[in-house]
N, C-alpha and C positions, 0 to 999 in steps of 0.2 A: 623562608621567603618565598612569597608567590611567584608561580611561573608566568611569564609574558604572555602565555595563552591561558585564560581563565579555566583552572582545572576542575571543570564539569564533566569531564571525560576520563577514562582509564585505558587508552591505548596501548595496544601490544608493543614492545618495544623492537619494531620494525618499521622502517621507512620504506615506502613503495616508490620505486623509481619510474616504472612505467607499465602498462597493460598491453596484452596483446591478445584479442579474442576473448577466451574464457580463462586466461592466465593473468596474474599479477606478477610482476618482477621487481625483488627487494633490493635495495640499495646494496645488498650482500651478494647480489647476482643470482641468486637462487629463484627458480620459478614455483609459483604456489597456483594450485588448482583454485578457482574462484567460484565457490558455490555459495557466496554471500552476495555477491554482485551489489555492493554498497547498501545492502538491505534492500533487495528488489527493485534497485533504479538503473542498472546497466543491463538493461533488457536485450540489448543487441551486443553485449559484451564490450570489450575495450577497445578504442581506437577503430571502430567500424568505420570503413572507407567512405561509405556514402555520408554517414554523419559528419565526418570530418571534413569532407570535401564542402559540403552544405555550409559549414560553420566558417571555415576559412574564406569561402566565396562572400558570404554576409559581412565578415570582418572586415573586408577590404571595401565594402560600401558604406555601410551605417551601422553603428553601435546602438544608438538611442536618440530617441526623440520626445519622449514621454507621450501620454496619450492625449494631449491636446491636439495631435496631429493624426490622421489616419495611417495605420501600419498595414500594409498589403498582405504581408505574411499572416498577419493576426486574422484578419478577415477570410483568408484561405483557410488556415487551419480551424477557424471557428465553423465554417461552413462544412468541412470535411467531417469534423466531429458530430455536426448536427446531422449530417447526412448518415452517419454510421451508427447512430444511437439514438435513443427516445427524445433527446432534447431538442429545444427550439431555439437556444440561446446560451454563449457562453462567456463567463468571466475569466480572463486569465490572472494567474497569481504565479508567484516564485517557487511555491512550497505547498506541501499537503495542508500544513496548519492554516495557512492562509486560505487556501480553498475550503476548508472546513469553517472559518469564521465567517467567509461570505455565505455559506450555506445557511449557518446558524442565524444570521443577520436576515437573510432572504426569508427565512419561514416565519421569524417574528414579523417581519415587515408586510408579509403576505396577509397574515391576520389583521394587522392593525389597517391595512388599506381596505379590508373589508368591514372595518367598524369595530374590531373586537382586539384591542391593543393589549387587553388582559391575557391573551393567549399566547404566552413566550414560553412555556415550559416543554421540554423536550425530553421524551422517555428514552433512556439508555441502558445499556447493559454492563451487568459485572463482568469484569475481564477486559472490557474495551480499553483501547488507547485510540485516541483522537488527535493526539499532539500535545504541545508544551506550552501553548499560551494559556492565560489565566482561565478563559472561557473552556477551551480545550481539556484542560486538566479537571476541570470541574465535570465536563461531560464525562471523562473516562471514569472519575471517581475513585481513582487508587490513591490509598493513603499516602504511599511513598511518594508520590508527584505533587501531593497537596501541602504536605506537611511544611511549615514555615512561610507560607505565601500569604497568610491572613485569611480572612473570611471566604468561604467557597464562593465562587459566583452563582448568583441565583438562576433558578431556571431550569434544572437537571434533575430527574426523578429517575433514580437508578431501579432496576429489577434484575432477578436472577437471570443467567443466560439460559435461553431456552423454555422459559416458563410464559406461556401465552396467557394463561389465567392472572399472573401477575401483571401483564400487559394492560389487560382489560380493567383491571382494578385500578390501576394507576391513572387511567383517563379521567380528567376532570374538566370542568368549565374552562381551565386556565391551559390546557393542553394544545401545543400547536403542532406536534408531530412526533414522530419516532425516528431515532437516529440509529443506526446499526451498521457494522462492517458484515458483509456476508461471509467472510471468514474472518474470524480474529488472528491478527499477525502477532502483534507483541503478546497477546495473551497465550500463546501456544498454539497456534494453527488449528483454531476450532472452527469448522464449518457450520454455519447454521443450516438446518435441515431444509431441503426444498419446500416441504409442506409448510414449515414454519414461516419461510419467506412469501409463500402465497397467502397465508393466513394475515400476515403483518399488512400487506397489500389490502386485503379485504376489510381489516379492522380499521385503517385509515381511510378508505372510502366510505365505510359505514358511518364514521364520526366525524367526518370533514376534515380530517387533519392530513398532514403531510408526510410522505415516506420519504426520508433523507438516507441516502447510502454514503458510506465511507469507503470509497475502493480506492483510496491512495496507495495501499499496498497489493491488493488482490486484483486490481484492474490493469489495462492495458496488456491483455493477452496471456497473464500470469498463469490463471485456471485452463488456459485452452479455449476460452471464449475472449471477445474483445473484453467485455466486462463480465464479473463474475455472477451478478444477478441475472443474466440471460439464461443460465442453467435452469432457474426456476420458472422462466416463460414469464416474468414480471417485469414492470417499469417503474422506476422511483419517480417522485416529483423533482427531487434535487439529489445532485450527486456530487461529491468532492473525488478529483483525482489528482495525481501527480506522480512522483518516483519514475516508473517505467515509461510513462509517456514522454519524457525528455531524454530518455536514454543515457542520462549521466549529467545532463545539462538541468540547471534548475528551471522546471516548469511544472506548474500545477494549473489546474482549473476548477471551476463550479460550473458545472452542467444543469439547466432547469428547463421546464415546460415554460411556455408562454405564460399561462395561469399561475405558476408558483411563483414566476418573476415580475409578476404584475407591480408589486410596490417599488422595485428596484428602479427608480427614475432617477434623472440626471442629478448628480450631487449626492446620492445616498450612499455610494461607495466608490472607492478608488484604489489606485497602486502606481508608485511611480515607477517601478521597474515592470510590474507584471505585465506580459505580452510584448516585450521589447524585440525589436528586430532579430536580434542573435538567438533569443529563445525560440522565436517563431520558426526561423529557419530550421532549427535542429528538431523542433516537434514535427514539423511537415516532414522532415527526411525520416523521422521514426515511422510515421505513418505510411511513408512510401514503400516501406518494407512490411510493416505489420499487417495493412490492409490487403496484401497480396492474398490470394486465396488459399494458397498451399501453405502459407506461414502458420497459421493456427492448427492447420491439421497436422503439421509436422510436431508442433508442440506437443498436441494430443497423442502422437505415435511414442516420441521419446519419453513422455511422462509415465506412460503404461510401463515401458521397458524399466524404466527407474523404480516404479512403484513396485513391480514384480521382483525385481533384484532385492531391493529393501525388505520385501516381506519374507523372501528367503534368509536373509541375514538376521531378521528377528526370529525366525525358526530355528537358527543356528546357535543364536545367543539369546535365549529366552531369560537368562540371568541379568542380562545387560539392558536389553530393549522391551519396552512394556508394549508398545503400540506405535504403529504407524499411521499417520493421518494426513488429511489434506486433499487437495485437487490440483491436477496440472502440475506445473512446476512450483508450487506452493506447499511444500510438504514438511511435516513436523515428525520427529522422532521423539516419543516420549521415553525418557530413560528410568532405569531403576538405579542408576549410578548419577551422581551430581553432573547436570548439565556443563557447569563451568569447567570441570574436570575434562570431561569429554571434548569441549571447546579446545581447551589446551593440548589435549592428546591428538585431535585431528591438525591442529596448526603445527604441532612438531612433525605430523607426516605431510606437511605442505600442502593442505587442504583447508581453506576457509569456510567457515560456516558461522550462523548467527546464534545466539541464544535466545530464548523466549520464555515466556511464563509457562507454569505448570511443569516444570522441569523438562523442558522442550528443548531440543537442538533443531534450528530451521534450516532446510535446505531451500534456497532460492537463487540457483543458478542462472545465468543469462538464458534467454530462451533459444538461443542458437547452439546450444551444446548438441554434441553428437554422440552415438552409442560409445565411441572410444572414451570419451570423457567420462560417461556414465561407468564403463567398466573401471577407469582409474581410481574414479571416487568411491565406487563400492569397495575395491581392494583396499583403500585406506580406510575405510569406515569398519571394514572387517578386522582389519589388523588391530586398529584402537579397541574393538570391542573384544578382540582375543585377549589384548593385554589387560583389559578390566576383568575378564571372565577368569584369567588365571590367577589373579589377585584373590578373587573371592573364594576360589577352590584352594 
């Protein structure tokens, strides 16, 4: 008999009662150190007092009007994102996949507005994950997500990850742009090399196509910059964001330059709930914290400490850990043992992490972790690695 909740997930047999900072508290009363953060969502941890206050205050005023009326918080959040990024304009959504859908539509509409509707293809990369809609599973190109859902949506040309020659060869008269995650998340925390990011920008400029970035997981302070592409010193034309920008509340956005957005005029796109007052109140509260000058400095400091300790752990257990990779607080541990077994071993030790592709465990803690939390996490990781190492011997 099917469950009342459609069984598309395989959740752990544990209910969570509440969250406090970087900890989750189960309905068994036990505390778990959260280095998953809802898959890079709870950027400021759980029940952050500033976010709670903002949400409660807005909930007492107004929940929803739809975008038929002006929403002051939406205007404010858009202006702040424009001021802090490359963008000239912002469209708000409820999720990352919706932000990607808007980005894809915008890239196609841009070329149609320029008299070239045939230019609707996007070059994407093997190992990518852009969401679960029909368009975004086609963009990601992974068979496990495509199987059984009919013909693949047209307009996505995949090339091997990191292969610039393949990118150049894939460009045709139908190419609208290039879509890439600066760091592949679900694909196993695979950073795009800085020089490749710069070359992709140059290729787009050379061919008159658009550079689209998916910073749903790697954005919003996760790498130690407000957005990950800033490390390469380049700017995209269009960027999809979500997850950490809402701190746990469903918020996503498509950011774009004025030129890239030229085709998105009245009636071309919409959302019932995107940009609603509750979401905007929380989004603005997240930026209150995240845009403080010392915030990202602190993320970089603690991430260096975490990386150093993980590297020492890898040296201690070379039979368990193959590689430590990533940037900031978006870290992947590539394993020599099954990652799902490690995931369970860490959960048994009250540490939540996330599995990823390429036999990786992802560490995506709240950006507000302190050195004491790093010490606790590394001790639990070390104990788990020791247990696997002893089995091997």
